[in-house]
C-alpha positions as CSV (number, residue, x, y, z in Angstrom):
1,M,0.0,0.0,0.0
2,I,2.8,2.4,0.9
3,I,4.6,1.7,-2.4
4,L,1.4,2.4,-4.3
5,I,0.9,5.7,-2.5
6,K,4.5,6.7,-3.2
7,K,4.1,5.8,-6.9
8,F,0.8,7.8,-7.0
9,T,2.5,10.8,-5.3
10,I,5.4,10.7,-7.8
11,V,3.1,10.6,-10.8
12,F,0.9,13.3,-9.3
13,L,3.9,15.5,-8.6
14,F,5.3,14.9,-12.1
15,L,2.1,16.0,-13.7
16,I,2.0,19.1,-11.5
17,F,5.7,20.0,-12.2
18,T,5.5,19.4,-16.0
19,N,2.3,21.4,-16.2
20,I,3.5,24.5,-14.5
21,A,2.2,26.5,-17.5
22,S,-1.3,26.3,-16.1
23,A,-0.5,26.8,-12.5
24,E,0.8,29.4,-10.1
25,L,4.2,29.2,-8.6
26,I,4.6,26.2,-6.2
27,K,5.2,27.6,-2.7
28,A,7.5,26.1,-0.2
29,N,5.8,23.8,2.3
30,P,7.0,21.1,4.6
31,N,5.3,18.4,2.5
32,L,7.9,18.9,-0.3
33,S,10.9,16.6,0.0
34,P,14.4,17.7,-1.0
35,V,14.1,15.7,-4.2
36,D,10.7,17.4,-4.9
37,V,12.2,20.9,-4.5
38,L,15.1,20.0,-6.8
39,K,12.8,18.6,-9.5
40,I,10.5,21.5,-9.3
41,Q,13.4,23.9,-9.8
42,L,15.1,21.9,-12.6
43,N,11.8,21.3,-14.5
44,S,11.0,25.0,-14.2
45,L,14.4,26.1,-15.5
46,K,14.1,23.6,-18.3
47,I,11.0,25.4,-19.6
48,N,12.0,28.8,-18.3
49,D,9.8,31.0,-20.4
50,N,6.6,29.0,-19.9
51,P,4.0,30.4,-19.1
52,Y,5.7,33.8,-19.2
53,P,9.3,35.0,-19.6
54,D,11.5,33.8,-16.7
55,A,8.8,31.9,-15.0
56,G,11.4,29.1,-14.3
57,I,13.7,31.6,-12.6
58,D,10.8,32.9,-10.6
59,Q,9.9,29.4,-9.5
60,T,13.5,28.6,-8.6
61,W,13.7,31.8,-6.5
62,E,10.5,30.8,-4.7
63,L,12.2,27.7,-3.4
64,A,15.4,29.3,-2.4
65,H,16.3,29.3,1.3
66,P,16.1,32.6,3.1
67,D,19.8,32.5,3.8
68,N,20.5,32.0,0.1
69,K,18.3,34.9,-0.8
70,K,20.3,37.2,1.4
71,F,23.3,36.6,-0.8
72,T,21.7,36.2,-4.2
73,G,18.8,38.6,-4.0
74,P,16.8,40.6,-4.7
75,L,15.1,38.7,-7.5
76,S,16.5,41.1,-10.2
77,K,20.0,40.3,-9.0
78,F,19.2,36.5,-8.9
79,K,17.9,36.7,-12.5
80,A,21.1,38.3,-13.6
81,M,23.1,35.6,-11.9
82,I,21.1,32.9,-13.6
83,Y,21.8,34.5,-17.0
84,S,25.5,34.5,-16.3
85,D,27.8,32.0,-18.0
86,D,27.8,29.7,-15.0
87,Y,24.1,29.2,-14.7
88,K,22.5,30.0,-18.1
89,I,23.3,26.4,-18.9
90,L,20.3,25.5,-16.8
91,L,17.9,27.6,-18.8
92,N,16.0,25.6,-21.4
93,H,18.3,22.6,-21.0
94,V,17.5,19.3,-22.8
95,S,17.6,16.9,-19.9
96,H,19.0,16.4,-16.4
97,D,19.6,13.5,-14.0
98,I,20.0,13.6,-10.3
99,E,22.2,11.6,-7.9
100,I,22.2,12.0,-4.1
101,L,25.7,12.6,-2.7
102,L,24.8,13.3,0.9
103,E,21.6,13.1,2.9
104,S,20.9,13.8,6.5
105,D,18.1,15.2,8.7
106,L,19.0,18.8,7.7
107,I,20.9,18.8,4.5
108,Y,20.9,17.0,1.1
109,I,23.6,17.5,-1.5
110,F,22.9,16.3,-5.1
111,K,25.0,15.9,-8.2
112,V,22.9,17.2,-11.1
113,N,24.0,16.4,-14.6
114,V,22.5,18.8,-17.2
115,K,22.6,18.2,-20.9
116,T,22.5,21.3,-23.1
117,K,21.1,21.8,-26.6
118,D,24.7,21.5,-27.8
119,N,24.9,18.0,-26.3
120,E,27.4,19.1,-23.7
121,V,26.9,17.7,-20.2
122,Y,27.8,19.7,-17.1
123,F,27.3,18.8,-13.5
124,Y,26.4,21.0,-10.5
125,E,26.4,20.2,-6.8
126,W,23.0,21.4,-5.5
127,Q,22.5,21.8,-1.8
128,I,19.1,21.8,-0.2
129,T,18.7,22.5,3.5
130,K,15.7,22.3,5.9
131,V,14.8,25.6,7.5
132,K,15.4,25.0,11.2
133,Y,14.9,28.4,12.8
134,E,11.7,30.1,13.7
135,N,10.3,31.4,10.4
136,P,7.1,30.9,8.5
137,L,9.2,28.4,6.4
138,K,10.4,26.3,9.3
139,G,10.5,22.7,8.3
140,C,10.6,23.4,4.6
141,W,13.4,22.1,2.4
142,L,14.9,24.9,0.3
143,T,18.0,25.4,-1.9
144,T,20.9,26.9,-0.1
145,A,23.7,26.6,-2.7
146,V,24.4,25.6,-6.2
147,S,28.0,25.2,-7.4
148,R,29.5,26.5,-10.5
149,P,29.2,24.0,-13.4
150,N,31.8,21.4,-14.2
151,L,32.0,20.2,-17.8
152,V,31.7,16.4,-18.0
153,G,32.0,16.3,-21.8
154,E,29.9,15.9,-24.9
155,Q,27.1,13.3,-25.1
156,V,26.0,12.0,-28.5
């Protein structure tokens, strides 16, 4: 029964994430797992301009940790950072895959491989942390850091 519920949840979340064009931004909440947060952000960046220009960046910002926002914000500064050479790879990428490098009660670190339209593959380390201090977001998993990209190579 639990496996069936997990499969249903995954399918349901996939449909929500891939149909962001018809929905508002997904807000942080304690029911989203670290993997959910990462998938929402990656899928949003993959279709960045749907349903409006930079919707994917807006969604990614929505799920950024308050500590991250202190360094990367305001949103206009964050958008400029995403359009920089290091992060524009994420915009409208072809595909991505995710590997968990570290998981604990408060932090997850993922290796994210991103394939570009030019068939180049880069990897990022993506850190997602649970908000632990008193805040309306307490208990939510949110992105605290994303490394600069590392070129893996070309994929045919």
